[in-house]
Structure formats: structure tokens, C-alpha cells
VOGU-3710 file (C-alpha; in Angstrom, 3 decimals, decimal comma):
1> mrtqtisfpd> -3,942/-84,986/-100,016  -2,658/-87,307/-102,727  -0,800/-90,417/-101,568  0,640/-93,340/-103,485  2,407/-96,627/-102,903  5,523/-96,890/-105,081  6,449/-100,461/-106,023  10,207/-100,871/-106,285  11,786/-104,239/-107,178  12,617/-105,097/-103,544
11> qrslcafpaa> 9,972/-103,239/-101,557  6,988/-100,912/-101,579  7,329/-97,337/-100,298  4,650/-94,910/-99,175  4,642/-91,472/-100,760  2,721/-88,267/-100,011  2,347/-85,261/-102,337  1,469/-82,171/-100,253  0,595/-79,119/-102,320  1,457/-76,644/-99,557
21> rseleqgise> 3,457/-76,723/-96,339  0,193/-76,327/-94,438  -0,616/-79,891/-95,592  2,666/-81,354/-94,382  1,467/-82,574/-90,990  -1,490/-84,321/-92,608  0,824/-85,908/-95,185  3,125/-87,238/-92,474  0,142/-88,711/-90,650  -1,048/-90,405/-93,846
31> lnfkhgypvm> 2,389/-92,029/-94,117  1,520/-93,744/-90,803  3,783/-91,712/-88,527  1,612/-91,371/-85,445  3,983/-90,180/-82,692  7,359/-88,545/-82,132  10,716/-90,067/-83,069  14,391/-89,188/-82,737  15,274/-87,646/-86,100  18,479/-87,282/-88,099
41> vliggvidad> 18,489/-84,928/-91,082  21,254/-86,239/-93,339  22,454/-83,725/-95,918  25,132/-83,825/-98,586  25,612/-84,535/-102,258  28,047/-86,186/-104,637  30,643/-88,311/-102,855  34,175/-87,142/-103,645  36,311/-90,006/-104,951  39,244/-89,038/-102,712
51> qadatrrain> 36,988/-89,082/-99,646  34,777/-92,011/-100,653  36,026/-94,617/-98,161  35,696/-92,351/-95,131  32,348/-91,053/-96,342  30,836/-94,493/-96,873  32,094/-95,772/-93,519  30,568/-92,750/-91,794  27,209/-93,250/-93,514  27,296/-96,906/-92,509
61> tiagiaedlq> 27,886/-95,849/-88,896  25,005/-93,362/-89,037  22,671/-96,037/-90,432  23,650/-98,355/-87,580  22,836/-95,669/-85,021  19,434/-95,092/-86,617  18,693/-98,815/-86,481  19,714/-99,065/-82,829  17,572/-96,069/-81,841  14,807/-96,641/-84,418
71> aviicggtdm> 15,371/-93,026/-85,381  13,973/-91,542/-88,577  16,541/-90,415/-91,138  15,423/-87,669/-93,509  17,449/-87,267/-96,691  17,012/-86,106/-100,275  15,753/-89,425/-101,588  17,379/-89,492/-105,022  19,734/-92,166/-106,340  22,834/-89,983/-106,099
81> gvmseigrir> 25,716/-89,482/-103,691  25,004/-89,419/-99,959  21,272/-89,871/-100,638  21,881/-93,047/-102,608  24,421/-94,452/-100,150  22,159/-94,263/-97,096  19,452/-96,110/-99,029  21,887/-98,699/-100,328  23,161/-99,457/-96,826  19,633/-99,680/-95,418
91> glmhykfplm> 18,764/-102,248/-98,081  22,024/-104,195/-97,844  21,816/-104,516/-94,063  18,044/-105,143/-94,051  17,588/-102,301/-91,610  14,065/-101,320/-90,579  14,538/-97,712/-89,431  12,264/-95,281/-91,305  14,117/-93,534/-94,144  12,260/-90,517/-95,521
101> giapeelvaw> 13,180/-88,984/-98,883  12,052/-85,419/-99,621  12,498/-83,978/-103,114  10,733/-81,750/-105,681  8,165/-83,864/-107,504  8,907/-82,194/-110,845  12,547/-83,289/-110,823  12,331/-86,975/-109,904  11,189/-90,240/-111,440  9,924/-93,480/-109,943
111> pgglqntkfl> 8,224/-96,701/-111,105  4,759/-95,743/-112,261  5,635/-92,043/-112,337  6,931/-89,708/-115,020  10,233/-90,898/-116,458  10,916/-88,471/-119,305  12,087/-84,880/-119,450  9,204/-83,590/-121,560  8,081/-81,164/-118,873  11,545/-80,111/-117,721
121> wwgkrrwqle> 13,617/-77,211/-118,951  16,232/-77,857/-121,607  19,263/-79,927/-120,601  17,870/-81,269/-117,352  16,864/-84,807/-116,500  14,828/-86,447/-113,801  16,673/-88,155/-110,972  15,458/-91,623/-110,024  14,268/-92,101/-106,459  16,469/-94,472/-104,477
131> shyshfilvp> 14,606/-97,748/-104,076  15,379/-98,568/-100,420  13,707/-95,570/-98,803  10,634/-96,518/-96,798  8,812/-93,209/-97,320  8,850/-90,200/-99,628  7,363/-86,730/-99,527  7,431/-85,180/-103,001  6,891/-81,437/-102,836  6,278/-78,523/-105,214
141> gsqfgdespw> 9,406/-76,984/-106,692  11,256/-76,371/-109,926  14,835/-76,768/-108,670  16,757/-78,681/-106,052  16,868/-76,639/-102,874  13,139/-75,875/-103,027  12,678/-78,886/-100,745  14,936/-77,468/-98,011  12,204/-75,747/-95,929  10,082/-78,888/-96,191
151> ivdtatilsk> 12,936/-80,994/-94,826  13,358/-78,718/-91,808  9,602/-78,652/-91,117  9,294/-82,429/-91,516  12,071/-82,977/-88,975  10,329/-80,649/-86,533  6,976/-82,430/-86,913  8,410/-85,948/-86,732  10,620/-85,228/-83,709  7,848/-83,739/-81,581
161> gypsvtilin> 8,832/-84,551/-77,997  12,186/-85,991/-79,097  15,559/-84,492/-80,032  16,733/-84,070/-83,616  20,054/-83,364/-85,272  21,325/-82,396/-88,726  24,375/-84,272/-90,041  26,440/-82,755/-92,846  28,533/-84,944/-95,129  30,435/-83,017/-97,841
171> ggeisrkdie> 27,792/-80,680/-99,286  27,565/-77,604/-101,472  25,334/-74,549/-101,719  22,072/-76,438/-101,200  23,549/-78,028/-98,080  24,598/-74,559/-96,895  20,952/-73,513/-97,177  19,902/-76,629/-95,244  22,381/-75,787/-92,489  21,157/-72,207/-92,230
181> lslevgrqvi> 17,555/-73,377/-91,889  18,518/-75,953/-89,240  20,352/-73,306/-87,249  17,363/-70,951/-87,493  15,188/-73,489/-85,669  17,935/-74,245/-83,141  18,744/-77,721/-84,449  22,253/-78,948/-83,657  24,464/-79,617/-86,683  27,228/-82,220/-86,835
191> alrhtgrlad> 29,680/-81,740/-89,713  31,888/-84,682/-90,677  35,258/-83,462/-91,866  37,312/-85,543/-94,284  34,220/-85,855/-96,487  35,060/-82,773/-98,579  33,570/-79,445/-99,606  31,295/-77,677/-97,095  31,931/-80,062/-94,194  35,678/-79,523/-94,497
201> efsrdpnhsr> 35,113/-75,789/-94,851  33,429/-75,734/-91,451  36,358/-77,646/-89,969  38,679/-74,819/-91,048  36,430/-72,047/-89,723  37,010/-71,297/-86,020  34,056/-68,890/-86,048  31,351/-71,335/-87,093  28,151/-71,393/-85,069  28,245/-72,874/-81,571
211> litvisande> 25,488/-75,206/-82,779  27,893/-76,809/-85,283  30,033/-79,648/-83,968  32,843/-80,790/-86,272  34,168/-84,348/-85,937  36,202/-86,646/-88,137  34,445/-89,018/-90,502  37,266/-91,469/-89,766  36,441/-91,705/-86,044  33,585/-94,186/-85,801
221> qqiikvvqaa> 33,418/-94,170/-82,011  33,305/-90,376/-81,873  30,493/-90,308/-84,437  28,523/-92,792/-82,351  29,179/-90,862/-79,149  28,260/-87,437/-80,517  25,187/-88,514/-82,503  23,803/-90,654/-79,686  24,339/-87,779/-77,256  22,488/-85,422/-79,609
231> lsvnqrd> 19,595/-87,864/-79,788  19,593/-88,819/-76,117  16,094/-89,307/-74,731  17,281/-87,225/-71,795  17,127/-84,255/-74,180  13,404/-84,591/-74,864  11,494/-81,321/-74,877
//
């Protein structure tokens, strides 16, 4: 199992490079996660300009919950959209909750890693890793979305003995895949409407899964109530 410490300007982050999902548990252990944790899987993409204020306030609220509970947040890890914002807030507020980024190794760049597009297909570029994540797992894959099964499995391993929840903010087709995989393992999904795209689509669909709870991104107290309830220690397995 290859591991590496990535030196960002403001901090150092631990990174594991599992070659197969059978190595994932070992990789998590080598990142110094030794027991179970409450886990939030935060999914979403580009922040819509019309929904930006509500989206950023909601992410700030979610980060505060993670800090209070010392929950692990798992997200995509790149310096873009929702993934960038959760890292930015963690750094700005000097939060200490573990923030795990999971992405295809071939598509990302980091200090000391590949920066160019020499090995990528035409017209694509590497996305920089966001510098305020505490941990990364960089996985095999040639396109975004290949990391989705790894995210679900990582949440299951990290939350052993504790509850976990998936939180959707905006989102597109990759997020739809993430939701489907969460539902397959019985993980509750919270969709924040007023953040655009897939999250708002769920809010308009009366037939969405019973495991999907839709709440407003503008209602901070409701976000706190619903997420804390989902992660209540009383719900331990």
C-alpha cells in the first residue's frame, strides 16, 4: 500500500493510494483511523451563482455540525464547487474534524505530484486537490464517478458502529450515482433544496425514496436538527 504526506502551504495531509477496493480498509488504517466515527458523505458539484448564498451557508452549517460531533466528512477532494467550499470553511474556521477527499488519482494534481496533462486524454486537465482536507484516498479511475463506489465503501468502513448519512447539495449525474449507491447500502440521504439541480429535482418528486429527506438549505436550525438526528449515537448499530 503506497502512502504519502502531501505538503500544502498551510498544512500537511495524509494520502493513501489503494490499487483495489480490497485494500481500502488497510489504506484507511494507514491514515490513522483506528475506530468508528459518525460519517457524513457530502456530495455535489459546481455551486450555482443564483443559489450560492444559501449553498455556502448550508455548507458552513454542516461543517459546524461535524466539528461539534467530531464526525468525518467524506467529499470529492478537488478545488471545485461544494468540494472546495467545505475545505475552505474548515481552513477558515480552523476546524479539526477529519475531512477525507476521495478522487481518481489520474485526474488530480497536488504539490509533489503530477501537474501536467501529458497522460490525460485530449482536452482534459487535472483538478488541484483542495488544500484544507486532512486526508485523501486517491483511487484508480479514468473519469470522475469512478470514485463513487470507493466513497460508499469508505463511509461504511469509517462508520463501523456509528451512524452515517449522505448529504446532497445541488449535484448532477455523478451525484445521482452516489445517491443510488448510498440507497443500496441503506444509508439515509438528506437533500438540500434551494441549492439547484438534482437536490431541487428531489424536492419536486413526491415519489422519491423514503430514505431521502428533503429540507431547505435556508433553514439552518432544520439542517442541524435533521443531520444531528441522523448521526445520533442512539442510532449506533
